C-alpha positions as CSV (number, residue, x, y, z in Angstrom):
1,M,15.1,110.2,-15.0
2,P,14.8,112.6,-17.9
3,S,14.0,116.4,-17.1
4,V,10.7,115.9,-19.1
5,F,9.3,114.0,-16.2
6,Q,10.4,116.5,-13.5
7,G,8.1,118.9,-11.7
8,I,4.4,119.0,-11.6
9,N,4.1,119.0,-15.5
10,G,6.3,115.9,-15.5
11,N,4.2,114.3,-12.8
12,R,1.1,115.0,-14.9
13,L,2.8,113.3,-18.0
14,L,3.5,110.3,-16.0
15,T,0.0,110.2,-14.7
16,T,-1.3,110.7,-18.1
17,L,1.0,107.7,-19.6
18,F,0.0,105.5,-16.7
19,W,-3.7,106.1,-17.2
20,A,-3.3,105.4,-21.0
21,A,-1.7,102.2,-20.5
22,F,-3.8,100.8,-17.5
23,M,-6.8,102.6,-16.4
24,L,-8.2,103.5,-19.9
25,P,-8.2,99.9,-21.2
26,L,-9.9,98.5,-17.9
27,S,-12.6,101.5,-18.3
28,L,-13.6,100.1,-21.8
29,A,-14.8,96.8,-20.3
30,K,-18.4,95.8,-21.1
31,E,-19.5,93.9,-17.9
32,I,-18.6,94.9,-14.4
33,S,-18.0,91.2,-13.5
34,S,-15.1,91.2,-15.8
35,L,-13.3,93.3,-13.3
36,R,-13.8,90.9,-10.2
37,Y,-10.2,89.7,-10.3
38,A,-8.9,93.2,-11.0
39,S,-10.9,94.3,-7.9
40,A,-9.6,91.4,-5.8
41,V,-6.1,92.6,-6.6
42,G,-7.1,96.2,-5.6
43,I,-8.5,95.0,-2.2
44,L,-5.4,93.0,-1.5
45,S,-3.4,96.1,-2.3
46,T,-5.3,98.1,-0.1
47,I,-4.8,95.6,2.8
48,M,-1.2,95.9,2.1
49,L,-1.1,99.6,2.2
50,V,-2.9,99.3,5.6
51,F,-0.3,96.7,7.0
52,A,2.4,99.1,5.9
53,V,0.8,102.1,7.7
54,V,0.3,100.1,11.0
55,E,3.8,98.5,10.7
56,H,5.3,102.2,10.5
57,A,3.3,103.4,13.5
58,L,4.5,100.4,15.6
59,Q,8.2,100.9,14.5
60,H,7.9,104.7,15.5
61,G,6.4,103.9,18.9
62,L,2.9,105.3,18.2
63,Q,4.4,108.9,18.8
64,G,1.2,110.6,17.9
65,A,-0.9,108.5,20.2
66,P,-0.9,111.2,23.3
67,Q,-2.4,113.6,20.8
68,M,-5.6,111.4,20.1
69,V,-8.6,112.7,21.5
70,P,-12.3,111.5,21.4
71,A,-14.7,112.9,18.6
72,R,-15.2,116.6,18.9
73,F,-18.4,118.0,17.8
74,G,-17.7,121.0,15.9
75,V,-16.6,122.5,12.6
76,S,-13.8,119.6,11.8
77,M,-16.6,117.0,12.5
78,V,-18.8,118.7,9.8
79,E,-15.8,118.9,7.5
80,S,-15.0,115.3,7.8
81,L,-18.7,114.2,7.1
82,P,-18.7,114.6,3.4
83,I,-15.4,112.8,3.2
84,V,-17.0,109.8,5.3
85,M,-20.1,109.8,3.0
86,F,-17.9,109.8,0.0
87,A,-15.8,106.8,1.4
88,F,-18.9,104.8,1.7
89,T,-20.9,105.8,-1.7
90,C,-21.3,102.5,-3.4
91,Q,-25.0,103.0,-4.5
92,T,-23.9,103.9,-7.9
93,N,-22.8,100.4,-8.7
94,A,-25.7,98.5,-6.9
95,F,-28.0,98.2,-9.7
96,E,-25.4,96.8,-12.2
97,I,-24.0,94.5,-9.5
98,Y,-27.4,93.2,-8.8
99,S,-28.2,92.5,-12.4
100,E,-25.2,90.5,-12.7
101,L,-25.6,88.3,-9.6
102,S,-26.4,84.6,-10.2
103,P,-28.6,83.7,-8.7
104,R,-30.1,87.1,-8.4
105,T,-32.0,87.5,-5.1
106,V,-32.4,90.4,-2.7
107,R,-30.9,88.1,0.1
108,R,-27.6,87.7,-1.9
109,M,-27.3,91.3,-2.7
110,T,-27.9,92.2,1.0
111,L,-25.3,89.7,2.2
112,S,-22.7,91.2,-0.5
113,S,-23.4,94.6,0.6
114,A,-23.1,93.9,4.2
115,I,-19.7,92.0,3.9
116,C,-18.3,94.8,1.6
117,L,-19.3,97.6,3.9
118,F,-17.9,95.5,6.9
119,L,-14.6,95.0,5.0
120,C,-14.4,98.9,4.2
121,T,-15.2,100.1,7.5
122,S,-12.6,97.8,9.1
123,I,-10.0,99.0,6.5
124,Y,-10.8,102.6,7.1
125,A,-10.8,102.1,11.0
126,V,-7.5,100.5,11.2
127,C,-5.7,102.8,8.7
128,G,-7.2,105.8,10.5
129,L,-6.3,104.9,13.9
130,A,-2.8,103.7,12.9
131,G,-2.0,106.9,10.9
132,Y,-3.3,109.1,13.7
133,S,-1.4,107.4,16.3
134,D,1.9,107.7,14.3
135,F,1.6,111.5,13.3
136,G,-1.0,112.8,15.7
137,D,-2.3,116.3,14.6
138,G,0.4,116.3,12.0
139,V,-1.1,113.7,9.8
140,N,-2.0,114.9,6.3
141,S,-5.2,114.7,4.5
142,N,-3.4,112.4,2.2
143,I,-1.5,110.1,4.7
144,L,1.0,109.1,2.0
145,N,2.4,112.7,2.2
146,N,3.5,112.0,5.7
147,Y,6.1,109.7,4.2
148,P,8.7,111.9,2.7
149,D,11.1,109.3,1.3
150,P,9.6,106.0,0.9
151,L,12.0,104.5,-1.5
152,R,14.3,104.3,1.6
153,Q,11.7,102.1,3.5
154,P,11.0,98.9,1.4
155,L,7.6,98.3,2.9
156,M,6.4,101.9,2.4
157,A,7.6,101.6,-1.2
158,S,5.5,98.6,-1.7
159,A,2.6,100.6,-0.2
160,F,3.0,103.3,-2.6
161,A,2.8,100.9,-5.4
162,C,-0.1,99.2,-3.8
163,I,-2.2,102.3,-3.6
164,S,-1.5,102.9,-7.4
165,V,-2.8,99.3,-8.0
166,T,-5.9,99.9,-5.8
167,L,-6.7,103.4,-7.7
168,T,-6.1,101.7,-11.0
169,M,-8.7,98.9,-10.3
170,A,-11.2,101.1,-8.7
171,F,-11.3,103.7,-11.5
172,P,-13.3,101.7,-14.0
173,V,-15.9,100.8,-11.4
174,C,-16.5,104.5,-11.1
175,I,-16.9,105.0,-14.8
176,F,-19.3,102.3,-15.3
177,P,-22.4,104.0,-13.6
178,C,-21.6,107.1,-15.5
179,R,-21.6,105.2,-18.7
180,D,-24.9,103.5,-18.1
181,A,-26.5,106.9,-17.3
182,F,-25.2,108.4,-20.8
183,V,-26.4,105.3,-22.5
184,H,-29.9,105.6,-21.1
185,L,-30.0,109.2,-22.2
186,L,-29.2,108.2,-25.7
187,G,-32.2,106.0,-25.6
188,Y,-30.6,102.5,-25.4
189,K,-31.9,99.8,-23.0
190,D,-28.7,99.3,-21.2
191,A,-24.9,99.0,-21.8
192,Y,-25.0,95.3,-22.8
193,S,-27.3,96.0,-25.9
194,T,-25.4,99.3,-26.8
195,P,-23.3,99.0,-30.0
196,S,-19.8,98.7,-28.8
197,R,-18.5,101.8,-30.7
198,I,-21.0,103.9,-28.8
199,R,-20.2,102.4,-25.5
200,I,-16.4,102.6,-26.0
201,T,-16.7,106.1,-26.9
202,I,-18.7,107.1,-23.9
203,C,-16.2,105.2,-21.9
204,A,-13.2,107.0,-23.2
205,V,-14.7,110.4,-23.1
206,L,-15.8,109.9,-19.3
207,A,-12.4,108.5,-18.4
208,A,-10.4,111.4,-20.1
209,A,-12.7,113.7,-18.4
210,S,-11.9,112.0,-15.1
211,L,-8.3,112.2,-15.8
212,V,-8.4,116.1,-16.5
213,V,-10.0,116.7,-13.2
214,G,-7.5,114.6,-11.3
215,L,-4.6,116.2,-12.9
216,Y,-5.8,119.8,-11.9
217,A,-7.8,119.2,-8.8
218,P,-6.2,121.4,-6.0
219,D,-6.4,118.9,-3.2
220,I,-7.6,115.3,-2.7
221,K,-9.3,116.3,0.7
222,T,-11.0,119.4,-1.0
223,L,-12.2,117.3,-3.8
224,F,-13.4,114.4,-1.7
225,G,-15.2,116.8,0.5
226,L,-17.0,118.5,-2.3
227,L,-18.0,115.1,-4.0
228,G,-19.2,113.6,-0.8
229,G,-21.2,116.6,0.3
230,A,-22.7,117.3,-3.0
231,F,-23.2,113.9,-4.4
232,G,-22.7,111.4,-1.6
233,S,-25.6,112.9,0.3
234,I,-27.9,112.8,-2.9
235,L,-26.7,109.1,-3.9
236,G,-26.6,107.8,-0.4
237,F,-29.4,109.4,1.6
238,I,-31.5,111.5,-0.6
239,L,-32.4,109.6,-3.8
240,P,-33.1,106.2,-2.1
241,T,-35.5,107.8,0.4
242,L,-37.3,109.8,-2.4
243,F,-37.5,106.5,-4.4
244,A,-39.2,104.8,-1.5
245,I,-41.5,107.5,-0.7
246,F,-42.9,107.8,-4.4
247,S,-42.9,104.0,-5.0
248,R,-46.1,103.8,-3.0
249,P,-48.5,105.7,-0.6
250,W,-45.9,106.3,2.1
251,T,-47.9,106.7,5.4
252,P,-47.8,105.3,8.8
253,E,-50.9,103.1,7.9
254,T,-49.3,101.5,4.8
255,V,-45.6,101.0,5.6
256,G,-45.5,101.4,9.7
257,W,-44.4,104.0,12.0
258,F,-40.8,102.5,12.0
259,H,-40.2,102.7,8.2
260,Y,-42.2,106.0,8.0
261,L,-40.0,107.8,10.6
262,T,-36.8,106.3,9.7
263,T,-37.2,107.1,5.9
264,Y,-37.9,110.8,6.6
265,S,-35.2,110.9,9.2
266,I,-32.5,109.6,6.6
267,L,-34.0,112.1,4.1
268,I,-33.7,115.1,6.5
269,F,-30.0,114.0,7.6
270,G,-29.0,113.7,4.0
271,V,-30.1,117.3,3.1
272,L,-28.6,118.8,6.3
273,A,-25.4,116.8,5.9
274,G,-25.1,117.6,2.0
275,V,-25.5,121.2,2.6
276,L,-23.4,121.8,5.6
277,G,-20.8,119.5,4.4
278,T,-20.5,121.1,1.0
279,V,-20.4,124.7,2.4
280,V,-17.8,123.8,4.9
281,S,-15.6,122.2,2.4
282,I,-15.9,125.4,0.2
283,I,-15.1,127.6,3.1
284,Q,-12.1,125.6,4.3
285,E,-10.7,125.8,0.9
């Protein structure tokens, strides 16, 4: 490989070229439904990655299994909380997905959400347990770093390729909610009625800004921790409960004690988890 692609600057150049060739064009799509096949490929690639992690753990006799311990309530748990919140933050796309459902019903949206979250939970659990049982306390925040020479292992080499596909397909799904927010700020009704040049410009700028952050972010664990603590709690817990509380008179008499107490419990949990998770992520860095 030419010397221009060596070292950290070479990696950044390769990343930029890959972004321009694959990730940017997908980010310019108009409708999120146009990415359904790309998303399906991304999910299959993730499953392939999990299969490779499990196979590697089994091949090496689950060497880290003796180090596995039950959940410990402490700083490490608080540190992992924002990462978990980030992993399950899908509320940003909920409105756009619902608007493109056919037929558009709350029941179909609830069923879709339940299936997706069940699939995500299963993938996370299997991959986490396999990685921990393989490397024990030596597992890296990015488990791919635990495989120093994947090219010598065909299955792990394919896993590395799969995660690239997954990230490529997931990238535009993260761009779309930001695009819609900017479209509304500019006074347009939605992305579908916005002039194409405006929509494409917004998407390109957002995608470029995301690329810059990704190139110079210190560590994926720190980045996910900050995003999960600061924004995962807001999007997943705080804003939804505030929307509910201010949508109507929110009293035990109007909504019942169950909804009243659970709503405020979620709100309080979101505030505490967001503050603690963000502070711990900054301190650990």
